[in-house]
FIMIFI-46608 format. One record per residue: x, y, z of N, C-alpha, C, O, CB in turn; residue in three letters. Coordinates in pm, whole numbers, plus 50000, padded with zeros to 5 digits. Glycine has a CB too. Layout:
BEGIN
> n.px, n.py, n.pz, ca.px, ca.py, ca.pz, c.px, c.py, c.pz, o.px, o.py, o.pz, cb.px, cb.py, cb.pz, residuo
> X, Y, Z, X, Y, Z, X, Y, Z, X, Y, Z, X, Y, Z, ala;
...
//
This chain:
BEGIN
> n.px, n.py, n.pz, ca.px, ca.py, ca.pz, c.px, c.py, c.pz, o.px, o.py, o.pz, cb.px, cb.py, cb.pz, residuo
> 86500, 17472, 81865, 86485, 17346, 81794, 86337, 17320, 81772, 86257, 17330, 81865, 86552, 17229, 81872, met;
> 86300, 17288, 81650, 86161, 17255, 81618, 86142, 17105, 81626, 86238, 17028, 81629, 86122, 17309, 81478, thr;
> 86017, 17063, 81630, 85985, 16920, 81636, 86049, 16847, 81519, 86100, 16736, 81537, 85833, 16898, 81636, val;
> 86048, 16905, 81400, 86103, 16836, 81284, 86255, 16821, 81291, 86311, 16742, 81215, 86066, 16911, 81158, ser;
> 86322, 16894, 81381, 86467, 16880, 81397, 86505, 16763, 81487, 86621, 16723, 81490, 86524, 17009, 81454, asp;
> 86410, 16707, 81559, 86440, 16598, 81650, 86471, 16472, 81569, 86394, 16437, 81479, 86323, 16574, 81747, leu;
> 86579, 16402, 81599, 86619, 16288, 81517, 86523, 16170, 81524, 86529, 16082, 81438, 86755, 16241, 81558, pro;
> 86435, 16166, 81621, 86341, 16055, 81634, 86203, 16089, 81581, 86112, 16007, 81588, 86332, 16011, 81778, trp;
> 86186, 16209, 81531, 86054, 16250, 81483, 86032, 16198, 81340, 86113, 16227, 81252, 86040, 16405, 81488, glu;
> 85922, 16122, 81317, 85893, 16076, 81181, 85865, 16195, 81089, 85833, 16304, 81138, 85773, 15978, 81180, pro;
> 85876, 16176, 80959, 85849, 16287, 80868, 85705, 16333, 80877, 85615, 16254, 80908, 85882, 16248, 80725, pro;
> 85682, 16459, 80851, 85546, 16513, 80851, 85469, 16466, 80729, 85349, 16442, 80737, 85549, 16667, 80856, ala;
> 85536, 16453, 80616, 85471, 16410, 80493, 85572, 16336, 80407, 85629, 16394, 80314, 85410, 16531, 80416, ala;
> 85594, 16209, 80437, 85690, 16129, 80363, 85622, 16016, 80290, 85499, 16011, 80280, 85797, 16075, 80455, gly;
> 85701, 15926, 80239, 85648, 15807, 80172, 85601, 15708, 80278, 85625, 15726, 80397, 85755, 15743, 80079, thr;
> 85535, 15604, 80233, 85490, 15499, 80326, 85610, 15437, 80399, 85606, 15417, 80520, 85410, 15390, 80251, glu;
> 85715, 15407, 80324, 85835, 15348, 80385, 85897, 15444, 80486, 85938, 15402, 80594, 85938, 15311, 80277, ala;
> 85905, 15573, 80451, 85962, 15671, 80544, 85880, 15681, 80673, 85936, 15699, 80781, 85971, 15809, 80477, glu;
> 85749, 15671, 80661, 85663, 15678, 80780, 85678, 15554, 80867, 85685, 15564, 80990, 85516, 15696, 80738, his;
> 85682, 15436, 80805, 85699, 15313, 80883, 85834, 15310, 80953, 85842, 15279, 81072, 85685, 15190, 80793, leu;
> 85940, 15343, 80880, 86074, 15347, 80940, 86082, 15457, 81046, 86143, 15438, 81151, 86182, 15368, 80832, val;
> 86020, 15571, 81019, 86019, 15680, 81116, 85946, 15642, 81243, 85991, 15676, 81353, 85955, 15803, 81055, gly;
> 85833, 15573, 81230, 85759, 15529, 81348, 85841, 15429, 81429, 85844, 15435, 81552, 85625, 15466, 81308, ala;
> 85908, 15338, 81359, 85993, 15240, 81427, 86109, 15310, 81497, 86137, 15279, 81613, 86047, 15136, 81327, leu;
> 86176, 15403, 81431, 86289, 15473, 81494, 86243, 15558, 81612, 86316, 15572, 81710, 86361, 15560, 81392, asp;
> 86124, 15615, 81604, 86073, 15691, 81719, 86053, 15598, 81839, 86086, 15634, 81952, 85940, 15762, 81683, arg;
> 85999, 15479, 81814, 85981, 15382, 81923, 86116, 15336, 81977, 86133, 15321, 82098, 85899, 15261, 81874, met;
> 86212, 15314, 81887, 86346, 15275, 81932, 86407, 15382, 82021, 86464, 15352, 82126, 86438, 15249, 81811, arg;
> 86395, 15508, 81978, 86452, 15618, 82056, 86386, 15629, 82192, 86455, 15645, 82293, 86438, 15750, 81980, ala;
> 86254, 15621, 82196, 86184, 15632, 82322, 86220, 15516, 82414, 86245, 15537, 82533, 86033, 15636, 82300, thr;
> 86225, 15396, 82360, 86265, 15280, 82440, 86407, 15298, 82494, 86433, 15276, 82612, 86255, 15151, 82357, phe;
> 86499, 15337, 82406, 86639, 15351, 82447, 86654, 15459, 82554, 86735, 15445, 82646, 86728, 15384, 82325, arg;
> 86576, 15567, 82542, 86578, 15675, 82641, 86531, 15623, 82777, 86587, 15660, 82880, 86490, 15793, 82596, trp;
> 86430, 15537, 82776, 86380, 15481, 82901, 86485, 15395, 82970, 86485, 15385, 83093, 86254, 15398, 82876, lys;
> 86575, 15334, 82894, 86678, 15248, 82952, 86811, 15321, 82972, 86905, 15264, 83028, 86700, 15127, 82864, ala;
> 86819, 15445, 82929, 86946, 15517, 82929, 86987, 15565, 83068, 86904, 15609, 83148, 86938, 15635, 82836, asp;
> 87116, 15555, 83096, 87174, 15616, 83214, 87152, 15545, 83346, 87181, 15601, 83451, 87123, 15750, 83226, gly;
> 87100, 15424, 83343, 87077, 15351, 83467, 87194, 15260, 83501, 87262, 15209, 83412, 86949, 15270, 83457, leu;
> 87216, 15241, 83629, 87316, 15145, 83673, 87253, 15005, 83675, 87137, 14988, 83636, 87373, 15182, 83814, asp;
> 87329, 14907, 83719, 87281, 14769, 83720, 87156, 14754, 83807, 87064, 14681, 83769, 87391, 14676, 83770, ser;
> 87152, 14819, 83920, 87034, 14809, 84008, 86910, 14861, 83937, 86804, 14799, 83943, 87057, 14888, 84138, thr;
> 86922, 14975, 83869, 86808, 15031, 83797, 86762, 14945, 83682, 86642, 14926, 83662, 86842, 15167, 83747, gly;
> 86858, 14892, 83605, 86821, 14808, 83490, 86760, 14675, 83531, 86686, 14615, 83453, 86943, 14783, 83403, leu;
> 86790, 14629, 83651, 86739, 14500, 83695, 86621, 14511, 83792, 86578, 14410, 83849, 86849, 14422, 83761, his;
> 86568, 14631, 83810, 86453, 14652, 83898, 86327, 14594, 83835, 86312, 14593, 83713, 86433, 14802, 83928, ala;
> 86237, 14545, 83918, 86109, 14492, 83873, 85996, 14576, 83932, 86017, 14657, 84021, 86094, 14342, 83912, thr;
> 85876, 14554, 83880, 85758, 14624, 83929, 85654, 14519, 83966, 85622, 14432, 83885, 85702, 14724, 83823, val;
> 85600, 14528, 84087, 85493, 14438, 84129, 85534, 14292, 84120, 85645, 14255, 84157, 85370, 14461, 84045, gly;
> 85443, 14210, 84071, 85467, 14067, 84064, 85545, 14026, 83939, 85584, 13910, 83927, 85335, 13993, 84067, ala;
> 85568, 14117, 83848, 85638, 14086, 83723, 85788, 14066, 83747, 85846, 14129, 83835, 85616, 14197, 83621, ser;
> 85848, 13978, 83668, 85993, 13960, 83672, 86061, 14037, 83560, 86183, 14033, 83547, 86028, 13811, 83662, thr;
> 85983, 14109, 83478, 86039, 14183, 83365, 86126, 14298, 83416, 86093, 14365, 83513, 85926, 14238, 83276, met;
> 86240, 14318, 83347, 86332, 14426, 83380, 86370, 14501, 83253, 86352, 14450, 83142, 86459, 14372, 83450, thr;
> 86421, 14622, 83269, 86474, 14695, 83153, 86593, 14620, 83093, 86613, 14623, 82972, 86516, 14839, 83193, leu;
> 86672, 14554, 83177, 86784, 14474, 83126, 86732, 14364, 83035, 86785, 14344, 82925, 86865, 14412, 83244, ala;
> 86630, 14293, 83078, 86571, 14188, 82995, 86511, 14243, 82867, 86523, 14182, 82761, 86465, 14114, 83072, gly;
> 86447, 14359, 82877, 86390, 14422, 82757, 86499, 14461, 82658, 86482, 14441, 82537, 86309, 14546, 82796, leu;
> 86611, 14516, 82706, 86721, 14552, 82616, 86770, 14429, 82539, 86789, 14434, 82417, 86837, 14615, 82695, leu;
> 86791, 14320, 82611, 86844, 14200, 82546, 86739, 14135, 82456, 86771, 14087, 82347, 86893, 14099, 82651, lys;
> 86614, 14133, 82501, 86506, 14077, 82419, 86491, 14155, 82288, 86482, 14095, 82181, 86374, 14077, 82497, his;
> 86487, 14288, 82297, 86468, 14367, 82174, 86591, 14362, 82084, 86578, 14375, 81962, 86437, 14512, 82210, leu;
> 86709, 14343, 82140, 86828, 14321, 82055, 86811, 14191, 81977, 86842, 14185, 81858, 86958, 14316, 82141, ala;
> 86762, 14087, 82044, 86736, 13959, 81977, 86627, 13976, 81870, 86642, 13925, 81759, 86693, 13851, 82080, leu;
> 86521, 14046, 81903, 86412, 14069, 81807, 86464, 14143, 81684, 86430, 14107, 81571, 86297, 14148, 81874, val;
> 86546, 14246, 81705, 86604, 14320, 81592, 86681, 14225, 81500, 86663, 14228, 81378, 86698, 14434, 81643, glu;
> 86767, 14142, 81559, 86845, 14048, 81477, 86756, 13943, 81412, 86779, 13905, 81297, 86951, 13981, 81562, asp;
> 86655, 13895, 81484, 86564, 13796, 81426, 86489, 13852, 81306, 86476, 13784, 81204, 86464, 13747, 81532, ala;
> 86442, 13975, 81317, 86363, 14034, 81208, 86449, 14076, 81090, 86420, 14041, 80976, 86286, 14153, 81260, tyr;
> 86555, 14152, 81117, 86626, 14217, 81007, 86751, 14145, 80959, 86798, 14172, 80848, 86663, 14355, 81047, phe;
> 86806, 14055, 81038, 86919, 13976, 80990, 86872, 13839, 80944, 86900, 13799, 80831, 87026, 13960, 81101, ser;
> 86800, 13767, 81031, 86760, 13630, 80998, 86642, 13628, 80901, 86653, 13572, 80792, 86723, 13554, 81126, val;
> 86531, 13688, 80939, 86410, 13679, 80855, 86420, 13760, 80726, 86387, 13709, 80619, 86290, 13727, 80934, arg;
> 86466, 13883, 80736, 86472, 13967, 80617, 86588, 13930, 80525, 86569, 13909, 80406, 86484, 14112, 80657, leu;
> 86707, 13923, 80582, 86828, 13904, 80500, 86870, 13758, 80485, 86956, 13728, 80403, 86941, 13981, 80560, ala;
> 86810, 13668, 80562, 86846, 13527, 80551, 86984, 13494, 80608, 87044, 13393, 80573, 86841, 13485, 80409, gly;
> 87032, 13581, 80696, 87164, 13559, 80757, 87147, 13473, 80882, 87040, 13472, 80943, 87232, 13694, 80792, glu;
> 87252, 13401, 80922, 87243, 13327, 81048, 87257, 13422, 81166, 87308, 13533, 81152, 87352, 13217, 81054, pro;
> 87212, 13376, 81281, 87232, 13455, 81403, 87381, 13467, 81429, 87457, 13372, 81413, 87160, 13390, 81524, tyr;
> 87422, 13588, 81471, 87560, 13611, 81513, 87567, 13611, 81665, 87468, 13582, 81731, 87614, 13744, 81456, gly;
> 87684, 13643, 81719, 87698, 13649, 81865, 87607, 13756, 81923, 87580, 13855, 81856, 87845, 13677, 81905, pro;
> 87559, 13741, 82044, 87580, 13628, 82135, 87479, 13515, 82113, 87487, 13413, 82180, 87572, 13675, 82277, pro;
> 87386, 13533, 82021, 87281, 13434, 82001, 87336, 13302, 81949, 87283, 13196, 81983, 87176, 13487, 81904, trp;
> 87439, 13306, 81868, 87494, 13185, 81808, 87590, 13113, 81902, 87628, 12999, 81876, 87565, 13219, 81679, ser;
> 87629, 13177, 82009, 87725, 13116, 82101, 87658, 13006, 82183, 87536, 13002, 82197, 87785, 13222, 82194, glu;
> 87740, 12918, 82236, 87691, 12804, 82315, 87602, 12850, 82431, 87509, 12780, 82469, 87809, 12722, 82369, his;
> 87630, 12967, 82486, 87556, 13015, 82603, 87408, 13039, 82572, 87325, 13031, 82662, 87618, 13143, 82655, ala;
> 87374, 13069, 82448, 87235, 13097, 82411, 87163, 12967, 82381, 87146, 12930, 82264, 87228, 13193, 82289, ala;
> 87122, 12897, 82484, 87056, 12768, 82469, 86905, 12786, 82477, 86844, 12772, 82583, 87104, 12668, 82578, asp;
> 86845, 12819, 82362, 86702, 12847, 82358, 86618, 12721, 82371, 86500, 12728, 82406, 86667, 12919, 82229, phe;
> 86676, 12605, 82343, 86601, 12481, 82362, 86582, 12453, 82510, 86474, 12414, 82554, 86672, 12362, 82293, glu;
> 86687, 12473, 82588, 86679, 12450, 82732, 86602, 12562, 82802, 86533, 12538, 82901, 86819, 12438, 82793, ala;
> 86613, 12683, 82750, 86548, 12799, 82811, 86497, 12890, 82700, 86572, 12975, 82652, 86646, 12876, 82906, asp;
> 86371, 12874, 82658, 86317, 12957, 82549, 86322, 13107, 82578, 86315, 13188, 82486, 86176, 12917, 82521, pro;
> 86332, 13144, 82704, 86342, 13285, 82743, 86484, 13321, 82786, 86504, 13404, 82874, 86243, 13316, 82857, asp;
> 86582, 13258, 82724, 86722, 13274, 82761, 86763, 13421, 82767, 86831, 13462, 82860, 86811, 13200, 82663, trp;
> 86723, 13501, 82667, 86767, 13640, 82665, 86714, 13717, 82786, 86784, 13803, 82840, 86720, 13709, 82535, glu;
> 86593, 13688, 82828, 86536, 13754, 82946, 86611, 13714, 83072, 86647, 13799, 83153, 86386, 13719, 82960, trp;
> 86635, 13584, 83088, 86698, 13534, 83210, 86847, 13568, 83217, 86897, 13606, 83322, 86680, 13384, 83220, his;
> 86918, 13554, 83105, 87063, 13578, 83106, 87097, 13725, 83122, 87210, 13758, 83160, 87125, 13525, 82978, ser;
> 87004, 13814, 83095, 87031, 13958, 83110, 87064, 13994, 83255, 87128, 14096, 83280, 86910, 14040, 83063, ala;
> 87021, 13912, 83348, 87051, 13937, 83490, 87201, 13933, 83518, 87247, 13992, 83615, 86979, 13835, 83578, ala;
> 87276, 13865, 83432, 87421, 13853, 83451, 87500, 13956, 83371, 87622, 13958, 83379, 87466, 13713, 83412, asp;
> 87433, 14041, 83296, 87501, 14134, 83206, 87509, 14274, 83266, 87416, 14322, 83330, 87429, 14139, 83072, asp;
> 87622, 14338, 83242, 87643, 14475, 83288, 87565, 14572, 83199, 87539, 14542, 83083, 87795, 14511, 83287, ala;
> 87526, 14688, 83254, 87453, 14786, 83173, 87523, 14820, 83041, 87458, 14831, 82937, 87433, 14913, 83253, pro;
> 87655, 14837, 83045, 87729, 14872, 82923, 87719, 14761, 82818, 87710, 14790, 82698, 87877, 14899, 82956, glu;
> 87721, 14636, 82861, 87708, 14523, 82767, 87570, 14523, 82702, 87557, 14504, 82582, 87733, 14389, 82840, glu;
> 87469, 14545, 82783, 87332, 14541, 82733, 87303, 14654, 82635, 87243, 14631, 82530, 87234, 14547, 82847, leu;
> 87345, 14775, 82670, 87318, 14886, 82579, 87401, 14874, 82452, 87353, 14910, 82344, 87347, 15020, 82649, thr;
> 87524, 14824, 82462, 87606, 14804, 82341, 87544, 14696, 82252, 87543, 14710, 82130, 87751, 14764, 82380, ala;
> 87493, 14590, 82312, 87428, 14483, 82237, 87306, 14537, 82163, 87288, 14510, 82044, 87388, 14368, 82331, leu;
> 87224, 14613, 82233, 87105, 14672, 82172, 87141, 14771, 82060, 87085, 14765, 81951, 87019, 14742, 82279, tyr;
> 87235, 14860, 82089, 87275, 14961, 81989, 87333, 14895, 81864, 87305, 14940, 81752, 87377, 15058, 82049, asp;
> 87414, 14790, 81881, 87472, 14720, 81765, 87364, 14649, 81685, 87367, 14650, 81562, 87578, 14618, 81812, ala;
> 87268, 14589, 81754, 87160, 14519, 81683, 87074, 14617, 81601, 87038, 14587, 81488, 87071, 14444, 81783, ala;
> 87043, 14733, 81659, 86962, 14830, 81583, 87042, 14888, 81466, 86983, 14918, 81362, 86913, 14943, 81675, thr;
> 87172, 14904, 81481, 87255, 14952, 81369, 87253, 14850, 81255, 87239, 14888, 81139, 87401, 14979, 81415, ala;
> 87269, 14721, 81288, 87261, 14616, 81184, 87125, 14617, 81117, 87113, 14604, 80995, 87290, 14476, 81244, arg;
> 87022, 14632, 81197, 86886, 14633, 81142, 86866, 14747, 81044, 86809, 14728, 80937, 86783, 14643, 81255, ser;
> 86913, 14866, 81081, 86898, 14981, 80990, 86971, 14956, 80858, 86920, 14989, 80751, 86951, 15109, 81057, arg;
> 87090, 14899, 80865, 87165, 14870, 80742, 87090, 14769, 80655, 87072, 14791, 80535, 87307, 14816, 80775, glu;
> 87047, 14659, 80714, 86976, 14556, 80637, 86844, 14608, 80582, 86808, 14578, 80468, 86951, 14434, 80723, asn;
> 86772, 14685, 80660, 86646, 14742, 80614, 86669, 14842, 80502, 86596, 14841, 80403, 86571, 14809, 80730, leu;
> 86769, 14926, 80516, 86800, 15024, 80410, 86832, 14956, 80279, 86785, 14999, 80173, 86917, 15111, 80452, gly;
> 86913, 14850, 80284, 86945, 14775, 80161, 86820, 14712, 80100, 86801, 14716, 79979, 87049, 14665, 80190, arg;
> 86736, 14655, 80185, 86614, 14590, 80134, 86519, 14691, 80072, 86463, 14665, 79965, 86544, 14515, 80247, ala;
> 86500, 14804, 80136, 86411, 14905, 80080, 86464, 14956, 79947, 86386, 14979, 79854, 86394, 15021, 80177, leu;
> 86594, 14975, 79937, 86653, 15021, 79810, 86640, 14916, 79700, 86625, 14949, 79583, 86801, 15058, 79831, ala;
> 86645, 14789, 79738, 86642, 14681, 79640, 86502, 14638, 79597, 86485, 14589, 79486, 86714, 14563, 79695, ala;
> 86403, 14655, 79684, 86273, 14602, 79645, 86152, 14664, 79710, 86039, 14626, 79677, 86271, 14462, 79673, gly;
> 86170, 14757, 79799, 86056, 14825, 79860, 85978, 14740, 79958, 86021, 14630, 79995, 85965, 14873, 79754, gly;
> 85865, 14791, 79999, 85785, 14728, 80103, 85709, 14604, 80058, 85672, 14522, 80142, 85689, 14827, 80157, leu;
> 85686, 14588, 79928, 85607, 14475, 79880, 85685, 14344, 79873, 85625, 14237, 79863, 85551, 14507, 79744, asp;
> 85817, 14351, 79878, 85896, 14228, 79868, 85870, 14135, 79986, 85840, 14180, 80096, 86045, 14261, 79860, gln;
> 85883, 14007, 79960, 85867, 13908, 80066, 86000, 13890, 80137, 86106, 13896, 80075, 85816, 13773, 80008, leu;
> 85993, 13867, 80267, 86116, 13847, 80344, 86170, 13707, 80316, 86100, 13623, 80261, 86090, 13866, 80496, val;
> 86295, 13683, 80354, 86362, 13558, 80321, 86308, 13439, 80402, 86287, 13332, 80346, 86511, 13572, 80346, asp;
> 86285, 13458, 80529, 86239, 13349, 80616, 86101, 13382, 80667, 86080, 13486, 80730, 86337, 13326, 80735, val;
> 86005, 13294, 80641, 85867, 13320, 80678, 85824, 13246, 80803, 85904, 13217, 80891, 85776, 13284, 80565, gly;
> 85697, 13216, 80807, 85636, 13151, 80922, 85652, 13000, 80912, 85700, 12949, 80810, 85488, 13188, 80932, trp;
> 85612, 12928, 81015, 85630, 12783, 81018, 85546, 12712, 80911, 85577, 12599, 80876, 85593, 12729, 81154, thr;
> 85442, 12776, 80859, 85361, 12714, 80753, 85412, 12752, 80613, 85342, 12733, 80514, 85214, 12756, 80767, asp;
> 85535, 12805, 80606, 85604, 12840, 80481, 85552, 12964, 80411, 85602, 12999, 80304, 85596, 12725, 80388, asp;
> 85453, 13033, 80468, 85414, 13161, 80411, 85521, 13263, 80445, 85584, 13256, 80550, 85274, 13207, 80463, arg;
> 85541, 13359, 80355, 85639, 13465, 80378, 85567, 13599, 80378, 85499, 13633, 80281, 85751, 13461, 80271, lys;
> 85582, 13675, 80486, 85519, 13807, 80489, 85598, 13908, 80406, 85715, 13887, 80374, 85507, 13855, 80633, pro;
> 85532, 14015, 80373, 85600, 14124, 80304, 85684, 14202, 80406, 85664, 14190, 80527, 85498, 14218, 80233, ser;
> 85776, 14280, 80355, 85855, 14368, 80440, 85763, 14467, 80511, 85788, 14503, 80626, 85962, 14443, 80358, leu;
> 85657, 14512, 80445, 85559, 14602, 80507, 85499, 14539, 80632, 85493, 14601, 80737, 85447, 14639, 80406, arg;
> 85455, 14413, 80619, 85396, 14342, 80734, 85499, 14327, 80846, 85466, 14345, 80963, 85343, 14202, 80690, arg;
> 85621, 14294, 80810, 85723, 14276, 80912, 85751, 14407, 80987, 85767, 14406, 81109, 85851, 14223, 80850, met;
> 85757, 14518, 80915, 85776, 14648, 80981, 85660, 14680, 81074, 85681, 14728, 81185, 85793, 14759, 80876, leu;
> 85538, 14655, 81030, 85422, 14679, 81116, 85428, 14592, 81241, 85397, 14638, 81350, 85291, 14653, 81039, cys;
> 85468, 14466, 81225, 85481, 14377, 81341, 85585, 14429, 81439, 85566, 14419, 81560, 85517, 14236, 81295, asp;
> 85694, 14482, 81387, 85799, 14532, 81476, 85756, 14660, 81547, 85791, 14680, 81664, 85928, 14556, 81397, leu;
> 85683, 14747, 81479, 85629, 14866, 81546, 85537, 14823, 81660, 85540, 14882, 81768, 85552, 14957, 81445, val;
> 85456, 14720, 81637, 85368, 14667, 81743, 85451, 14612, 81859, 85420, 14638, 81975, 85276, 14557, 81686, glu;
> 85556, 14536, 81829, 85644, 14481, 81933, 85704, 14592, 82019, 85706, 14584, 82141, 85756, 14396, 81870, glu;
> 85753, 14695, 81953, 85810, 14809, 82027, 85704, 14884, 82107, 85732, 14930, 82218, 85879, 14904, 81931, tyr;
> 85585, 14898, 82052, 85479, 14966, 82125, 85450, 14897, 82257, 85436, 14961, 82361, 85353, 14974, 82041, gly;
> 85440, 14766, 82252, 85412, 14688, 82372, 85527, 14702, 82473, 85502, 14728, 82591, 85391, 14540, 82336, arg;
> 85650, 14685, 82427, 85763, 14686, 82520, 85803, 14826, 82565, 85860, 14841, 82673, 85881, 14618, 82457, his;
> 85776, 14927, 82485, 85803, 15063, 82531, 85706, 15100, 82643, 85741, 15175, 82734, 85793, 15164, 82415, thr;
> 85585, 15048, 82636, 85490, 15066, 82746, 85541, 15000, 82874, 85528, 15056, 82983, 85353, 15008, 82709, gly;
> 85598, 14880, 82859, 85659, 14815, 82977, 85773, 14901, 83031, 85786, 14920, 83152, 85712, 14673, 82941, his;
> 85855, 14953, 82941, 85970, 15035, 82983, 85923, 15162, 83054, 85988, 15207, 83148, 86056, 15073, 82861, ala;
> 85810, 15219, 83010, 85753, 15336, 83078, 85731, 15307, 83226, 85772, 15384, 83313, 85620, 15378, 83011, asp;
> 85665, 15195, 83254, 85633, 15159, 83393, 85759, 15130, 83473, 85773, 15174, 83587, 85540, 15038, 83396, leu;
> 85850, 15054, 83414, 85972, 15017, 83486, 86057, 15139, 83518, 86105, 15153, 83631, 86054, 14917, 83404, leu;
> 86075, 15227, 83421, 86160, 15344, 83444, 86097, 15439, 83545, 86166, 15493, 83631, 86188, 15418, 83313, arg;
> 85968, 15459, 83537, 85903, 15546, 83635, 85921, 15492, 83776, 85940, 15569, 83871, 85752, 15561, 83602, glu;
> 85915, 15360, 83791, 85933, 15299, 83924, 86075, 15315, 83975, 86096, 15322, 84096, 85896, 15151, 83919, ala;
> 86173, 15320, 83885, 86313, 15331, 83927, 86345, 15472, 83976, 86396, 15490, 84086, 86407, 15293, 83812, val;
> 86314, 15573, 83893, 86356, 15709, 83932, 86257, 15818, 83893, 86290, 15937, 83899, 86488, 15739, 83869, asp;
> 86137, 15778, 83853, 86035, 15877, 83823, 86038, 15932, 83681, 85956, 16018, 83648, 86048, 15988, 83916, gly;
> 86130, 15885, 83596, 86135, 15937, 83459, 86007, 15899, 83386, 85969, 15781, 83381, 86259, 15882, 83382, arg;
> 85940, 15999, 83331, 85819, 15978, 83253, 85829, 16062, 83126, 85915, 16149, 83114, 85692, 16016, 83336, val;
> 85742, 16036, 83033, 85736, 16114, 82910, 85718, 16026, 82789, 85756, 15909, 82789, 85860, 16198, 82894, gly;
> 85660, 16085, 82686, 85634, 16013, 82562, 85757, 16006, 82474, 85785, 15903, 82413, 85519, 16078, 82486, glu;
> 85831, 16115, 82467, 85951, 16123, 82383, 86067, 16169, 82468, 86048, 16231, 82573, 85929, 16218, 82262, asp;
> 86189, 16140, 82422, 86305, 16195, 82491, 86304, 16348, 82484, 86244, 16405, 82393, 86436, 16139, 82431, pro;
> 86369, 16414, 82578, 86379, 16560, 82568, 86468, 16598, 82450, 86552, 16519, 82406, 86435, 16620, 82699, pro;
> 86450, 16719, 82400, 86522, 16764, 82280, 86673, 16760, 82297, 86745, 16745, 82198, 86479, 16904, 82245, ala;
> 86723, 16774, 82419, 86869, 16776, 82439, 86928, 16638, 82468, 87047, 16627, 82498, 86903, 16870, 82554, asp;
> 86846, 16532, 82461, 86897, 16397, 82487, 86986, 16352, 82373, 86950, 16364, 82256, 86781, 16297, 82507, trp;
> 87103, 16300, 82406, 87196, 16247, 82305, 87165, 16099, 82285, 87190, 16017, 82373, 87346, 16267, 82349, ala;
> 87111, 16065, 82170, 87067, 15930, 82140, 87187, 15841, 82110, 87249, 15857, 82005, 86970, 15930, 82022, trp;
> 87221, 15747, 82199, 87332, 15655, 82170, 87293, 15567, 82050, 87181, 15517, 82044, 87366, 15567, 82296, pro;
> 87383, 15549, 81958, 87354, 15467, 81841, 87258, 15531, 81744, 87199, 15462, 81661, 87299, 15337, 81882, gly;
> 87242, 15662, 81755, 87147, 15737, 81671, 87173, 15713, 81523, 87288, 15717, 81479, 87155, 15886, 81701, arg;
> 87066, 15688, 81446, 87084, 15680, 81301, 87120, 15817, 81245, 87075, 15919, 81296, 86957, 15625, 81233, pro;
> 87198, 15817, 81142, 87234, 15944, 81078, 87157, 15956, 80948, 87113, 15857, 80890, 87388, 15953, 81053, thr;
> 87142, 16078, 80904, 87076, 16104, 80777, 87180, 16135, 80672, 87296, 16160, 80706, 86974, 16219, 80789, thr;
> 87142, 16135, 80548, 87235, 16157, 80439, 87301, 16294, 80444, 87414, 16310, 80397, 87165, 16140, 80307, ala;
> 87233, 16394, 80502, 87291, 16529, 80503, 87364, 16562, 80632, 87392, 16678, 80660, 87181, 16631, 80481, asn;
> 87397, 16459, 80712, 87476, 16484, 80834, 87622, 16452, 80809, 87704, 16466, 80900, 87422, 16400, 80952, glu;
//
């Protein structure tokens, strides 16, 4: 298997959109690999004085995916579990982080995988309809609307920060380290290409 055969490897020479989406998918794959295969104890482990867990990161990034690609990009309302009564962000602005302590590993990974699948669909439609220069549907509090390009760059930054957190947390749990998943790793929720 060559590097270009890896499903998380960005193109060697693609378009700007292909590179941005490829960079985002590589970060998604690396993050998901860091959270893969752990039981509840592993997903809820902390490091040092931090209360951050891989469980909280899974739920937070699922929320971020839906916020960026469903709400902001597509103008859709939040769906479950964010829209349910249990998600009381006014009472607890960090609800997704705190409530993850009550969620089973299978629930968290399914939530994350479903959110990234929705994001890929919404992003694919948007890129086909208007490319990176289009403005997203929901902007900032001052009514400015960023371009899809800016939003993708912001999400790559978000993943970069949290994948670094996942690196530390996973290494503390069982010693797993590495920049990318191994070539034989089966990516749950893996995006497919047109020729698959």
